[in-house]
Every structure is written in C-alpha cells, then in structure tokens.
NUTOR-77630 format. One record per residue: residue in three letters; x, y, z of N, C-alpha, C, CB in turn. Coordinates in steps of 0.02 Angstrom, whole numbers, plus 50000, padded with zeros to 5 digits. Last residue first. Glycine has a CB too. Layout:
ALAXYZXYZXYZXYZ;...
***
This chain:
TYR413475323646843413705328446793413755335346824413225328546732;ASP413135306446868413405312746894413625317246837413995311546941;LEU411965294846894412285298546840412495305246865411805299246779;LYS411565279346940411835285446967412215289046912412295284147028;VAL410235268346951410695271746907410915278246940410365273246839;GLY410095254047061409855259747023410395262846980409575264947070;ALA410585244247140409975242747104409735248547061409435240747151;GLY412265249147129411785244447158411195243347112411555246847225;ASN412505261147021412615260147092412075255547119412615267047131;PHE413375267146878412855263046908413025261646980412755256546868;GLN413615281546778413845277246832413255273546863414235281246885;ALA413955291246661413505285446665413785280446716413425282046595;TYR414875301446664414215303046639413735297046639414275305646570;LYS416095296546713415755302046748415035302846727416125308446735;GLY416065278946672416365285446685415895290346717416635288246623;GLU415995266246629415755267646697416035274446718415975262046747;GLY415395262846460415895263846513415575264846581416345269746496;ASP414405262646369414735256246384415255256846439415045253546321;TRP414035276246362413555271246386413895264746406413045269846331;ILE415185283146313414875284946376414475279046404414435291046368;GLN415455276446195415995277446242415725279246311416475283046218;LEU414235277946130414435271246154415005271746205414655266846096;MET414295291546098413775289146143413945282246172413095288846107;ILE415395291546010415425295346072414905292846121415305302846057;GLU414935283345906415535281445944415585285146010416155282645902;MET413795290345859413745283645886414335281845930413685278545829;ALA414395302245813413895302445866413825295645899413215304845839;ASP415195297245709415505300545767415025300545826415705307845749;LEU414165292845624414625287945653414985290945713415135285445601;GLN413585304945585413205300245627413645294945658412665296945586;HIS414845317845605414355314145567414045308845613414665310845504;ALA415255334045665415185326945679414675323745633414975325945753;LYS416115345145554415535343745596415455336145606414895346645565;ALA417915343245557417285345245527416715343645576417175341545459;CYS419195338345579419015344945606418385347745574419595349945596;CYS419235325545544419445330245492419305337445514419095328845426;SER418695319045649419395317645635419675322245581419485310345615;LEU417355322445641417775325845690418515324745676417615323445760;GLY417145319645464416895320345532417385324045577416745313545560;LYS416785316945313417195321945346416895323245416417225328545304;CYS415975309045239416445305645284416895310545321416865300745245;GLY415235316345153414865312645204415315309045254414425307745172;GLN416325314045020415775317945047415365313645095415325320644990;ARG417925307145068417305307145028416775311545061417045299945019;ALA419445316445094418905312245119418285312745074418715314245191;THR420405325345059420345319345018419765314845039420985315345021;ARG420315335645151420335337345079420225331245035421005340545062;GLY420405329445274419765332245253419745333845179419615338345292;ALA421755326745282421285321145276420605323545252421205317445344;GLU422215339645300422405335945240421925330145229423135333545244;ILE421675342245427421485346345370421645342845304421835353245373;ALA422345332545504421615332445499421375336445438421305335245562;VAL423685336445494423485329945469422725329645458423695324345518;THR423605348745560423815348445490423595341945458424565349345484;TYR423235344445688422795348845651422955348645576422845356145677;LEU424335337145728423695333645719423215337845678423385331945786;PHE425275347845734425375342145689424725338545675425885337145719;PRO424725356945830424855359045761424935353145712425485363245758;ASP423445354245937424075351145918424215352845845424065343345929;ASP422205359445952422735362245994423425359345979422575361046066;CYS421385351945869421535358845851422095361945892420905363145859;ILE421335339545937421615340045870421835347145855421105337645818;SER420775342446059421385338546059421725338645991421235331246079;LEU419605348946019420145352946049420805349146048419965354846120;LEU418835338145973419035343545927419625347545954418445348245914;THR418685330946093418995327846033419255333145985418495323245998;ARG418015340146172418675337846193419055334746134418625332846251;LEU416805341146105417245346946108417955344946127416975352046157;MET416345327846128416425330446060416895336346058415735332346031;LEU416285327246267416765323046231416865325346160416525315746232;ALA415275337046293415935337646323416455333546284415925335346396;LYS414165332146223414445338646206415165339346232414015344346234;TYR413985319946291414115320146219414445326646199413455319146180;GLY413725323946423414325320146408414495320146334414235313046431;ILE412495330146402413055334046428413715330446411412995335246504;LYS411745319146359411815325146317412415329246338411175329346320;LEU411845310646471412115308546406412215314546360411655303446373;SER411145318146566411855316946575412185314746510411955311646629;ALA409845317946513410185324346524410935323246529409915327746588;ILE409595304146516409605307746453409975314346460408895309046428;MET409715301346658410095297846606410155301846542409785291146592;VAL408835310746731409565310146741409935307046682409695306146802;MET407505312546685407785316846736408545316546740407505315146803;ASP407195302846590407155309946572407555314246621406435312246570;ALA407405291446667407765292246604407775299446582407465287846549;PRO406535292446776407245293646786407635294546721407545287946825;GLN405055298746802405385295646746406135297046748405085298146679;LEU404485305746907404445298546908404825295046851403735296446906;PHE404485319746901404665316546965404655308946964404185318847018;SER404215324546774404655328446816404855324946881404335334946832;THR403265316046715403965315746694404435318946744404045319046627;ILE401935315646731402335313646790403075313546774402105306846816;ASN400915317046633401155322846672401535320946735400585327146691;PRO399995301446635400205307746605400485312646656399615310946569;SER400745286046696400195290846694400445297346662399905292146764;PHE401635274246594401595278946650400975283446641402235283346653;PHE401065258346537401215265346524401175269546588400745268246472;HIS401735242446502401335246546548401555253846540401415244146622;ILE401775227646412401935234746412401455238446459401885237646340;VAL402545212246412401965215946439402165223246444401755213046510;LEU403025199046311403165206046328402525209346351403475209846269;ARG402815186646259402915187246331403145194246352403435182246354;ASP402715188146121402135185846159402205187046234402025178446147;PRO403385203146047403475196446075402885194546121404135196146115;ASN402305211845929402755211645987402845204546012402475216146044;ARG401335211445837402025212045811402535212145868402095218445769;ASN400165211545903400315205545864401035205645837399825204945805;SER400015224145956400265218846000400445212545962399735217246053;ASP400425238845893400125232645870400415226845910400245231645793;LEU400215252046013400645247845971400275241445952401305246146008;ASN399635263046083399255258946034399695255045986398785263445995;ALA401065273646108400365271746121400085267546064399945278046131;HIS402315277946070402265271746109401555269246115402545272846178;ALA402195289746004402605284545973402545277846008403335286745972;PRO401455298246090401125295046033401525289446000400985300345981;CYS401895293946262401955298246203401645294546143402695300146189;ASN401865288746393401285288146350401305292946290400655289446389;ASP403335279046434402895284846441402355284546387403305291546437;LEU403435261846488403535267146438403115273246457403335264646367;LEU404105246946544403775253146565403955258646515404005255246637;LEU403875230246518404175236246489403775242346510404225235646412;LEU404195214846584403775220746592404155226846567403555221646667;CYS404265198746519404625204946528404125210746533405125206146469;TYR404355181046547403975187246539404405193346555403355187046585;VAL405715172546463405235173346517404875180046507405585173046587;ASN406855166346390406185167546363405665167546419406005162246310;GLY408265174846469407915169246438407215171246416407875163446486;HIS409035185046519408525182146563408165176146534408025187346581;HIS409995189246426410145189846497409645186246543410155197146515;LYS409475186246298410175184646314410295184646389410635189746281;LEU408175191146303408285183946294408995182046315408165182046222;HIS408455204946317408095201446369408205193846364407335203046365;TRP409065207846195409445208746257409115204846314409485216246275;LEU407975205146112408585201146105409025201746167408985203346042;TRP407095215146154406925208146166407545203546158406375205846117;LEU407805227446119407565225846187407465218346197406905229346200;VAL408145225245976408605227346029408375224946097408695234946029;THR407155220745891407855219945871408365221745924407985223945810;ASN405905223245949406055216645923406795215545907405665215445861;ILE405935236745993405725231346038405975224646014404955231246045;TRP406305243545875406745243545934406575237845981406695250245971;VAL405175241245795405835238745773406305238445833406125243345718;ILE404225248145871404155240845862404815237745839403605239245811;THR404715261145855404675258145922404625250645918404085261045961;VAL404535263045719405215262945746405225259745815405505270045750;GLU403125263045713403515258045676404225257445704403535259945602;LYS402775274245792402575267445812402995262145778401835266345797;ASP404265284545796403545283545785403385276345804403345285145710;PHE405565295245837405235288945852404495289345834405325287145925;TRP406485303545704406095303445766405795296545776405545308845765;ALA406975308545584407445305945635407105305745703408075310245638;ASN406015310845492406175316345537406675314345591405545318945569;ALA405975298445424406025304745387406245310545430405375306345354;GLN407075286245490406405289145489406465296145461406075289145560;HIS407995271245519407915277745486407185279745486408185277445414;HIS409045263945647408485263745599408425270645569407815261445634;HIS410275253645731409995259945708409425258745660410535264245674;ALA411505248245846410885246845811410555253445791410405242645855;MET413215252845817412605253245857411995251445815412525260345886;PRO414295253245732414385250145797413765249945841414915253645834;PRO413895248345560413995253245613414005249945682413445258545611;LYS414725239845439414235238745492414365243645548414265231445518;ASN415635238545338415105243545330414555242845382414805243045261;GLY416695230745379416125227445349415525232045338415915221745391;LEU417105243045490417295236445467416675232845441417635232445524;CYS416675259645432416645254245481416865247545449415925253645509;LEU416605268445331417215268645370417245263045421417285275445405;GLN415345267645284415845264045246416525264145281415915266945176;PHE414625276345359414615269345382415115265145342413915266445375;CYS414665288345291415135287445346415155280245371414955292045403;GLU413615287745200414295286745176414775285145233414535292845138;LEU412155278645251412595284445256413295282745232412615287145328;ALA410475274345223411185272445217411605278745216411325268045153;LYS409325281045261409355273745266410065271245265408955270445210;ALA409295296145359409495292445299409525284945311410165294845274;LYS408965300745489408525302045432408665297445372408595309245410;GLY409085289645632409295295145590408815295945532410005294145566;VAL409085283145791408665284345733408915290445696407915285145754;LEU409875270445889409885277145860409445277545798410595279245842;PHE409995263046042409685262345976409595269345948408995258545980;LEU411035254446161410745260446133410485259046062411255266146131;PRO410645239946260411035243246207410655249346178411195238346151;ILE410295242246431410055239546367410405243346311409265240146361;LYS411145239646575411095244146518410865240446456411785247546505;GLY410385236646732410705233946673410615238446613410445226946657;GLY409705240946847410245245046820410615242246761410725246346872;VAL408645233646884409225233146926409825236746897409405225846937;ALA407715235846784407555238346851408155238046898406985234246880;SER408675240746637408265236146676408155239046746408595229146680;THR408515255246530408885250846576408395245946609409255255046630;ALA408685264946382408285260746426408745256646470407815256146385;VAL408505276446253408885274846313408445270746360409145281346349;MET408635279946087408235276446136408675274246193407865270446104;LEU408885295246006409215289646040408725286546090409855291946076;SER408915303745851408565301945913408885295645941407805300945900;VAL409825317445778409655310345782409275309245847410305305845778;ARG409965331745671409775328645734409725321045725409105331445759;ASP410365347245610410515340145604410385336845671411245338945580;LYS410175360745600409635356745631409745349345620408965358845602;SER411135375245619411105368345598410575364445636411785364945606;LYS411375388045654410685386445639410605379145618410425390945585;MET412705390145661412365389045725411635387345715412425395345769;HIS413115393345537413155386345556412835384945623413885384145557;LYS413085407145529412515403345501412535395945520412515403945425;VAL414305411745576413735411645622413165407345595413485418745634;ARG415465413145502415185406445510414615406145561415725401745532;HIS415975428345577416125423145528415815416545549416885422345519;TYR414755440345618415265435745640415355430245589415095432845710;ASP413685447845580414345450645566414915446345592414395457545596;LYS412445443945615412665441845549413375444145533412195444545496;ARG411565438045751412135442145730412405439545664412685442045783;ALA410655428445780410395434545749410965439045724409955438345798;ALA411275418745851411175417445780410915423545744410685411645771;SER412495424645965411795424345945411725423245871411425430745966;VAL413815414546013413615420345974412885419545954414065421245912;TYR414905409346139414255408546108414055415046075413715406446161;MET416465401646158416095407946151415445406546115416525413246113;
***
C-alpha cells in the first residue's frame, strides 16, 4: 500500500521521506561481460561492515559527501575496478571506455588514468536511444532491488518464528547493524548483497544473450 507523504494521520508515514541513497556504477564490456559493481556511499566506514568476514564488504566501494559520482570517484573506479577487471580478462592492451558526458566524467585528469585507456564520450541528449545502461540495465537493477528487498522482508514477517527471532536480534544489534534481518530498514551491506545477487546471477533481472545484454522485467 502506498500512502502520500502529505498524509499525517497514518502511522510511520514520516519514514516515506527517507533520503538515504547510494550510487552504483554499472558497466559491461561490448560482448556483455559484467564489470564488477562499484558503490558510493556517504560514510567512509560503516558499522554494518563489521558483520563481514574481516570487516571487508563484498563490493568495491568509496565515499563521497552526497553519495554521488564526481571526478575523483570516477578516477578511483577506473583504477581500482575497471582497469583491474580489464587486465584480468584481456591483459595490458588498449581499452576503449565509452562514457556519457555528465560532469563527473568530463575533463578527467589523464595523468591519473592508465596509459592504455582511451575514453570516448557520447554526444549530448542521446540517452533515450543510445545508452543501454540507462535504458535497461539500471532500470532493471532498480526493479530487481526493490523486489528482492520486499521479498526478504516478507519471508521474515510472514513467518511467526522468523519474525520473533528478527525482533529479538534487533534489540541486541549494534547501532547501524539493524538491517533487513532485523526487520529494519536496509543498511548499505544489505544493498550490496542484494545488488550482487542480481548482478552475479543470470536471473530475471540480469540476463545476457550472446554479444549483448538482455534484461527482462
């Protein structure tokens, strides 16, 4: 059920105003190879990462005040995710990177990029018919994230035993670690695990077909 945020007479309506956000870099090779996801959040260190083995989250990540991509974050992604993936799969050969011309990508310091990386920008105002990441991949990932998040919560809330266990776990969990498993709002680790479940699989929300990407939703 959806309730307008303007309605004040419904319990917990104020939570619909939540502006907790992260940004996700999505990229593939020309033949459909999945480049590892890269997430940008606001905080440098999060309590929920202590739930991971060795305090190491399952996805490459960085921090930025607004959880958004800027030039510095883009350079970090190129050097720590994109180029390492390229070296692993293709070796130290030239790589052509196609990017849109948003401010976070424009005028990058070429001295901080790999020598054999060539960046080419799309022309302005062509997102609606030429940028497949915007048209299908990103949209499908968002839908898949919402579906899996709700499915996780429902699987707990619909089972009396699991619900009781989750509520008890929430009472003793550290601040910042009360995620979906405690029937609370998803934290950043939850978001990472759900996105990886979609991206690393071949399920409904991220299917590959030959030389291209097929995303059904």
